[in-house]
GULUM-287665 format. One record per residue (C-alpha): x, y, z. Coordinates in steps of 0.05 Angstrom, whole numbers, plus 5000, padded with zeros to 4 digits. Each point is the difference from the previous one (the first is absolute). Layout:
BEGIN
u X v Y w Z
...
This chain:
BEGIN
u 5000 v 5000 w 5000
u 5033 v 5065 w 4979
u 4997 v 5059 w 5049
u 4952 v 5036 w 4954
u 4949 v 4945 w 5016
u 4999 v 5020 w 5073
u 4927 v 5005 w 5022
u 4985 v 5063 w 5039
u 4931 v 5006 w 5030
u 4966 v 5043 w 5053
u 4959 v 4965 w 5054
u 4957 v 5025 w 5058
u 5031 v 4956 w 5054
u 5029 v 5008 w 5070
u 5075 v 4991 w 5006
u 4996 v 4940 w 5046
u 4952 v 4964 w 4954
u 5048 v 4997 w 4941
u 5026 v 4930 w 4986
u 5064 v 4997 w 4959
u 5076 v 5000 w 5005
u 5015 v 5071 w 5021
u 4968 v 5065 w 5024
u 5033 v 5067 w 4987
u 4988 v 5055 w 5051
u 5022 v 5070 w 4977
u 5016 v 5046 w 5059
u 5014 v 5074 w 5006
u 5064 v 5024 w 5034
u 4983 v 5029 w 5068
u 4927 v 4985 w 4985
u 4940 v 4994 w 5046
u 4995 v 4943 w 5052
u 4973 v 4934 w 4973
u 4925 v 5003 w 4991
u 4942 v 4962 w 4970
u 5015 v 4934 w 4964
u 5075 v 5011 w 5008
u 4993 v 5004 w 5076
u 4959 v 4936 w 4999
u 5055 v 4965 w 4959
u 5051 v 5025 w 5050
u 4959 v 4970 w 5056
u 4997 v 4934 w 4963
u 5077 v 5003 w 4994
u 5006 v 5016 w 5075
u 5025 v 5071 w 4987
u 5056 v 4981 w 4952
u 4987 v 5060 w 4954
u 4996 v 5050 w 5057
u 5065 v 4973 w 5030
u 5035 v 5006 w 4933
u 4979 v 5073 w 4994
u 5015 v 5016 w 5073
u 5070 v 4971 w 4996
u 5011 v 5037 w 4934
u 5022 v 4936 w 4966
u 4954 v 5025 w 4945
u 4987 v 5075 w 4993
u 4958 v 5003 w 4937
u 5052 v 5036 w 4958
u 4990 v 4998 w 4924
u 5002 v 4928 w 4975
u 5027 v 4975 w 5067
u 4977 v 4928 w 5011
u 4991 v 4955 w 5060
u 4975 v 4928 w 4995
u 4958 v 4965 w 5054
u 4981 v 4927 w 5001
u 4930 v 4994 w 5030
u 5004 v 4924 w 5007
u 4929 v 4974 w 5006
u 4971 v 5063 w 5031
u 4981 v 5028 w 4931
u 4982 v 4966 w 4935
u 5065 v 5024 w 4967
u 5071 v 4976 w 5006
u 5033 v 5069 w 4994
u 4980 v 5068 w 5025
u 5043 v 5054 w 4967
u 5003 v 5071 w 5028
u 5019 v 5050 w 4946
u 5017 v 5073 w 5014
u 4970 v 5059 w 4962
u 5039 v 5055 w 5034
u 4969 v 5061 w 5032
u 4927 v 5016 w 4984
u 5018 v 5071 w 4979
u 5048 v 4972 w 4948
u 4957 v 4944 w 4973
u 4996 v 4998 w 4924
u 4972 v 4951 w 4949
u 5072 v 4982 w 4981
u 5016 v 4981 w 5072
u 4942 v 4951 w 4996
u 5026 v 4971 w 4934
u 5069 v 4992 w 5030
u 4976 v 4968 w 5065
u 4953 v 4952 w 4965
u 5055 v 4976 w 4953
u 5051 v 4990 w 5056
u 4949 v 4962 w 5042
u 4980 v 4953 w 4944
u 5071 v 4986 w 4979
u 5016 v 4979 w 5071
u 4939 v 4955 w 5002
u 5019 v 4971 w 4933
u 5065 v 4974 w 5030
u 4958 v 4967 w 5054
u 4958 v 4966 w 4947
u 4936 v 5036 w 5021
u 4949 v 4990 w 4945
u 4935 v 5027 w 5030
u 5011 v 5069 w 5030
u 4955 v 5055 w 5028
u 5013 v 5072 w 5017
u 4960 v 5040 w 5051
u 4970 v 5067 w 4980
u 4955 v 5024 w 5056
u 5044 v 4995 w 5062
u 5039 v 5065 w 4992
u 4986 v 5072 w 4980
u 5024 v 5010 w 4929
u 4994 v 5076 w 5007
u 4980 v 5038 w 4937
u 5005 v 4939 w 4954
u 4935 v 4972 w 4973
u 4984 v 4926 w 5002
u 5002 v 4994 w 4925
u 5069 v 5031 w 4998
u 5025 v 4952 w 5053
u 4971 v 4939 w 4963
u 5029 v 5023 w 4933
u 5070 v 5012 w 5028
u 5001 v 4935 w 5039
u 4982 v 4965 w 4935
u 5055 v 5035 w 4961
u 5051 v 4986 w 5055
u 4982 v 4926 w 5001
u 5002 v 4988 w 4925
u 5061 v 5044 w 4987
u 5039 v 4973 w 5060
u 4988 v 4927 w 4984
u 5016 v 5006 w 4926
u 5061 v 4964 w 4974
u 5029 v 4983 w 4932
u 5018 v 4926 w 4999
u 4976 v 4977 w 4931
u 5068 v 4970 w 4985
u 5011 v 4965 w 5068
u 4973 v 4929 w 4994
u 5001 v 4986 w 5074
u 4955 v 5059 w 5015
u 4944 v 4985 w 4952
u 4939 v 4966 w 5028
u 5026 v 5003 w 5071
u 4935 v 5017 w 5036
u 5035 v 4996 w 5068
u 5034 v 5066 w 4983
u 4936 v 5039 w 4989
u 4952 v 5040 w 5042
u 4934 v 4977 w 4971
u 4950 v 5047 w 5033
u 4999 v 5066 w 5038
u 4936 v 5017 w 5037
u 4986 v 5072 w 5022
u 4961 v 4995 w 5065
u 4950 v 5055 w 5016
u 4939 v 5002 w 5046
u 4952 v 5037 w 4955
u 4964 v 4960 w 4946
u 4981 v 5064 w 4962
u 5074 v 5017 w 4994
u 5016 v 4935 w 4965
u 4969 v 5022 w 4934
u 5041 v 5064 w 4996
u 5062 v 4962 w 5019
u 4989 v 4952 w 4943
u 5002 v 5057 w 4950
u 5064 v 5027 w 5032
u 5032 v 4932 w 4999
u 4984 v 4993 w 4926
u 5034 v 5066 w 4985
u 5060 v 4981 w 5040
u 5005 v 4933 w 4963
u 4999 v 5036 w 4933
u 5055 v 5049 w 5020
u 5043 v 4943 w 5027
u 4988 v 4955 w 4940
u 5019 v 5056 w 4952
u 5064 v 5014 w 5039
u 5018 v 4926 w 5004
u 4989 v 4994 w 4924
u 5052 v 5055 w 4991
u 5047 v 4966 w 5049
u 4995 v 4934 w 4962
u 5014 v 5034 w 4933
u 5062 v 5035 w 5028
u 5027 v 4938 w 5034
u 4996 v 4959 w 4936
u 5068 v 4985 w 4968
u 5015 v 5039 w 4937
u 5010 v 4937 w 4958
u 4926 v 4986 w 5013
u 4971 v 5070 w 5002
u 5023 v 5029 w 4933
u 4963 v 5060 w 4969
u 4957 v 4951 w 4961
u 4983 v 4960 w 5063
u 4984 v 5063 w 5039
u 4952 v 5020 w 4945
u 4968 v 4931 w 5003
u 4990 v 5005 w 5075
u 4971 v 5069 w 4993
u 4950 v 4973 w 4949
u 4982 v 4945 w 5050
u 4987 v 5051 w 5054
u 4957 v 5039 w 4951
u 4960 v 4939 w 4982
u 4987 v 4982 w 5073
u 4981 v 5069 w 5024
u 4964 v 5030 w 4940
u 5054 v 5047 w 4974
u 5010 v 5014 w 4927
u 5071 v 4981 w 4978
u 5042 v 5018 w 4939
u 5072 v 4982 w 4986
u 5043 v 5036 w 4948
u 5060 v 4966 w 4969
u 5065 v 5029 w 4973
u 4970 v 5016 w 4931
u 4941 v 5038 w 5031
u 5047 v 5039 w 5044
u 5044 v 5016 w 4941
u 4940 v 5028 w 4963
u 4985 v 5044 w 5060
u 5071 v 5027 w 4999
u 5020 v 4972 w 5068
u 5075 v 5005 w 4987
u 5019 v 5010 w 5073
u 4966 v 4936 w 5022
u 5024 v 4959 w 4941
u 5071 v 5024 w 5009
u 5002 v 4969 w 5070
u 4969 v 4935 w 4974
u 5047 v 4989 w 4941
u 5054 v 4964 w 5040
u 4956 v 4941 w 5020
u 4975 v 4940 w 4961
u 4935 v 5005 w 5039
u 4956 v 5050 w 4964
u 4968 v 5060 w 5035
u 4926 v 5008 w 5015
u 4956 v 5059 w 5016
u 4942 v 4977 w 5045
u 4936 v 5041 w 5005
u 4947 v 4983 w 5052
u 4934 v 5039 w 5003
u 4946 v 5004 w 5053
u 4935 v 5036 w 4984
u 4963 v 5006 w 5065
u 4939 v 5042 w 4986
u 5039 v 5062 w 4977
u 4960 v 5026 w 4940
u 5058 v 5043 w 4975
u 5040 v 4974 w 4941
u 5067 v 5017 w 5031
u 5030 v 4962 w 5059
u 4999 v 5039 w 5065
u 5064 v 4964 w 5023
u 5059 v 4973 w 4961
u 5048 v 4954 w 5036
u 5068 v 4986 w 4969
u 5047 v 4946 w 5027
u 5073 v 4988 w 4982
u 5006 v 4928 w 4976
u 5073 v 4982 w 4991
u 4994 v 4925 w 5012
u 5076 v 4996 w 5008
u 5049 v 5057 w 5002
u 5074 v 4984 w 4990
u 5013 v 5072 w 4983
u 5011 v 4989 w 4926
u 5069 v 5019 w 4974
u 5009 v 5042 w 5064
u 4997 v 4934 w 5037
u 4986 v 4996 w 5074
u 5046 v 4970 w 5052
u 4987 v 4926 w 5010
u 4987 v 5005 w 5075
u 4925 v 5002 w 5011
u 4983 v 4997 w 4926
u 4952 v 4943 w 5014
u 4952 v 5049 w 5031
u 4994 v 5035 w 4933
u 4944 v 4951 w 4982
u 4960 v 5049 w 5043
u 5012 v 5060 w 4955
u 4928 v 4989 w 4977
u 4971 v 5015 w 5070
u 4966 v 5062 w 4972
u 4966 v 4958 w 4947
u 4978 v 4950 w 5052
u 4972 v 5056 w 5043
u 4958 v 5025 w 4941
u 4974 v 4930 w 4983
u 4982 v 4989 w 5074
u 4967 v 5068 w 5005
u 4959 v 4990 w 4937
u 4978 v 4932 w 5027
u 4978 v 5032 w 5065
u 4964 v 5057 w 4966
u 4961 v 4950 w 4958
u 4986 v 4952 w 5057
u 4972 v 5057 w 5042
u 4960 v 5025 w 4940
u 5021 v 5071 w 5012
u 4959 v 5050 w 4959
u 5059 v 5030 w 4963
u 5030 v 4993 w 4931
u 5073 v 4979 w 5010
u 5054 v 4976 w 4953
u 5065 v 4964 w 5017
u 5058 v 5003 w 4951
u 5062 v 4956 w 5009
u 5062 v 5003 w 4955
u 5033 v 4931 w 5008
u 5072 v 4988 w 4977
u 5065 v 4967 w 5019
u 5063 v 5043 w 5005
u 5059 v 4955 w 4980
u 5068 v 5009 w 4968
u 5011 v 4968 w 4932
u 5025 v 5015 w 4930
u 4935 v 5034 w 4985
u 4993 v 5039 w 5065
u 4993 v 5075 w 5005
u 5066 v 5036 w 5010
u 5018 v 5060 w 5043
u 5000 v 5060 w 4953
u 4941 v 4975 w 4958
u 4944 v 5049 w 4987
u 4928 v 4974 w 4999
u 4934 v 5034 w 4985
u 4941 v 4994 w 5047
u 4928 v 4993 w 4979
u 4988 v 5075 w 5005
u 5061 v 5017 w 4957
u 5047 v 5017 w 5057
u 5072 v 4979 w 4985
u 5039 v 4968 w 5057
u 5075 v 4990 w 5006
u 5014 v 4935 w 5036
u 5057 v 5014 w 5049
u 4991 v 4937 w 5042
u 4961 v 4939 w 4976
u 4986 v 4982 w 5073
u 4955 v 5061 w 5004
u 4950 v 4962 w 4958
u 4937 v 5006 w 5042
u 4988 v 5072 w 4984
u 5008 v 4984 w 4925
u 4945 v 4948 w 4999
u 4956 v 5043 w 5046
u 5007 v 5060 w 4953
u 4965 v 4963 w 4944
u 4949 v 4968 w 5047
u 4982 v 5067 w 5029
u 4991 v 5029 w 4931
u 4956 v 4942 w 4980
u 4957 v 5006 w 5064
u 4990 v 5074 w 4985
u 4979 v 4981 w 4930
u 4947 v 4954 w 5030
u 4973 v 5063 w 5034
u 5018 v 4987 w 5073
u 4984 v 5063 w 5040
u 5047 v 4981 w 5057
u 5064 v 4961 w 4997
u 5036 v 4960 w 5054
u 5062 v 4960 w 4982
u 5033 v 4949 w 5045
u 5072 v 4978 w 4989
u 5062 v 4971 w 5033
u 5036 v 5058 w 4969
u 5061 v 5026 w 5037
u 5051 v 4982 w 5053
u 4998 v 5073 w 5019
u 4932 v 4993 w 5034
u 5029 v 4944 w 5043
u 5057 v 5045 w 5022
u 4950 v 5054 w 5018
u 4944 v 4960 w 5033
u 5026 v 4929 w 5012
u 4947 v 4945 w 5001
u 4949 v 5036 w 5044
u 4966 v 5048 w 4952
u 4986 v 5002 w 4926
u 5023 v 5065 w 4968
u 4951 v 5036 w 4956
u 4999 v 5061 w 4954
u 4942 v 5038 w 4971
u 4980 v 5058 w 4956
u 4931 v 5008 w 5032
u 4984 v 5016 w 5073
u 4931 v 4968 w 5001
u 5022 v 4934 w 4971
u 5062 v 5000 w 5045
u 4957 v 5009 w 5062
u 4953 v 4945 w 4977
u 5057 v 4951 w 4989
u 5032 v 5019 w 5067
u 4932 v 4990 w 5035
u 4992 v 4932 w 4967
u 5068 v 4980 w 5025
u 4985 v 5021 w 5071
u 4934 v 4962 w 4999
u 5033 v 4936 w 4978
u 5063 v 5004 w 5042
u 5045 v 5009 w 4939
u 5044 v 5059 w 5019
u 5017 v 5053 w 4949
u 5045 v 5061 w 4998
u 4997 v 5055 w 4948
u 5065 v 5023 w 4968
u 5010 v 5065 w 4961
u 4996 v 5013 w 4925
u 5031 v 5070 w 4997
u 5015 v 5026 w 4931
u 5074 v 5007 w 5018
u 5006 v 4924 w 4997
u 4986 v 5002 w 4926
u 5076 v 5010 w 4990
u 5009 v 4927 w 5020
u 4968 v 4975 w 4935
u 5021 v 5052 w 4948
u 5035 v 4968 w 4941
u 5050 v 5032 w 4952
u 4974 v 4960 w 4940
u 4927 v 4982 w 5015
u 4939 v 5028 w 5035
u 5016 v 4962 w 5064
u 5050 v 4951 w 5028
u 4976 v 4941 w 5041
u 5046 v 5013 w 5059
u 5051 v 5051 w 5023
u 5029 v 5034 w 5059
u 5035 v 4940 w 5029
u 4982 v 4994 w 5074
u 4961 v 5065 w 5000
u 4926 v 4989 w 5012
u 4991 v 4939 w 4955
u 4928 v 4986 w 5022
u 4981 v 5072 w 4986
u 5035 v 4999 w 4932
u 4960 v 4938 w 4981
u 4935 v 5032 w 5021
u 5016 v 5064 w 4961
u 5012 v 4955 w 4939
u 4932 v 4967 w 5007
u 4966 v 5067 w 5010
u 5015 v 5017 w 4927
u 4952 v 4945 w 4978
u 4938 v 5017 w 5041
u 4988 v 5070 w 4974
u 4947 v 5037 w 5041
u 4966 v 4936 w 5023
u 4999 v 4994 w 5077
u 5054 v 4948 w 5016
u 5034 v 4964 w 5057
u 5063 v 4959 w 4994
u 5012 v 4947 w 5053
u 5071 v 4975 w 5007
u 4995 v 4934 w 5038
u 5072 v 4979 w 4993
u 5010 v 5001 w 5075
u 4934 v 4968 w 5020
u 4985 v 4944 w 4951
u 5043 v 4948 w 5035
u 5000 v 4976 w 5073
u 5066 v 4969 w 5023
u 4969 v 4964 w 5059
u 4929 v 4986 w 5024
u 4971 v 5056 w 5042
u 4928 v 5016 w 5017
u 4956 v 4983 w 4941
u 5059 v 5002 w 4951
u 5031 v 4931 w 4988
u 5071 v 4995 w 4973
u 5001 v 5016 w 4926
u 4954 v 5044 w 4959
u 4954 v 5047 w 5038
u 4948 v 5017 w 4947
u 5007 v 5072 w 5022
u 4953 v 5052 w 4970
u 4945 v 4950 w 4980
u 4956 v 5020 w 5058
u 5017 v 5074 w 4993
u 4980 v 5000 w 4926
u 4935 v 4964 w 5015
u 4984 v 5049 w 5056
u 5016 v 5058 w 4953
u 4952 v 4972 w 4948
u 4946 v 4992 w 5054
u 5011 v 5072 w 5023
u 4993 v 5025 w 4929
u 4939 v 4956 w 4988
u 4966 v 5025 w 5063
u 5007 v 5071 w 4973
u 4978 v 4976 w 4930
u 5067 v 5024 w 4973
u 4997 v 5037 w 4934
């Protein structure tokens, strides 16, 4: 049973009536004395919870855990206390993190039927639906793993949590929680889809295979899909994209996904563009060998767009959205693009190629032009674009740039709502010097160590015109080096939930 098959259901049931393997009790740091059902459970356990709190063995700090073994006094084998931190600092993301940490610990104990209590503490300003949704996201995101190529892991039901029951006392609440759980499941499934695509090896996930999988997602979720081949792109004048692709035997693809969700306007309200370099060796400007295996993830932006379009469709958001994904490999060969080459983008802009490892902005330039041609009234691109953003922000926040205050605030708000942290970086006109060429309209990189992330964003800005636009550089946030919270080791699927939330925000305002 894959983790995505975890059954999550709300039930009106007292804590001490649940029969299963484990019960999770979230607790606030420095919270109120034990009351209600929790006090009764503590009495059944002869004061074990109260003693734990009094002795400060467990304080309730964020994601702090303490395991009790109730023996035969309760109908569960494990009772896990999980900390949420101080009530004044409680956020949905704290709940996601705590849920994931709790379930991963119970997974090691081979707990298969688990429940989590909802009504025994004061959740402050957070609504019940928000709590249920974020618990669901934390569970499905935290238990996800990529083990398709490990024979010993497949079919091992002993390593799965099969069910998670959300215990509440009010039967009327159950119905609203079911809706919230469904939304949480969609957001987590969309993110885990992106994670799986990113984690795939590059010998499997070529541009052609990425297009095939995007078509499959479209078929399952009611999206319209179109895939352009090299000849079609040549007719469109996509010289920047095709220049990157010419070094590989695997041909490029341009993937277009469309969702029409009740928007009567002909033009898409939102255009999402995702960088899809399925393997990046750097081309002739070849990368160092150390860590090059992670370059199978240079299509994390593409995966984020596919996941977001899946979620937008699954939630049936009333918005017209389009996702455009330029998919290529960037390899060195006798036919590869050379430093010093000049290519022509779809809009006629000529570009001097200084470094063939600055390929992402080249393929995005044509994809942005094409998305504008489709009529998108807002643009958001997602890309593992620069090492410079990692130097600036590390792996905590995604750097973003924008030419429009309203859209920037909407994207920032979506990130805050989903727990995907963002930080805006500048686009001052003075940075244009970084990409001025002596022999073409632009050069694809310049300035050495000076503001490389900003130089890349200034380059992309040339291809969006007056269209409101946000550029998300996820090079520091797409990969998790060790499991933490609801992020397993490997691909994070970052920005999937942010993009879905952005689409929902625009849809709620009937974006025009």
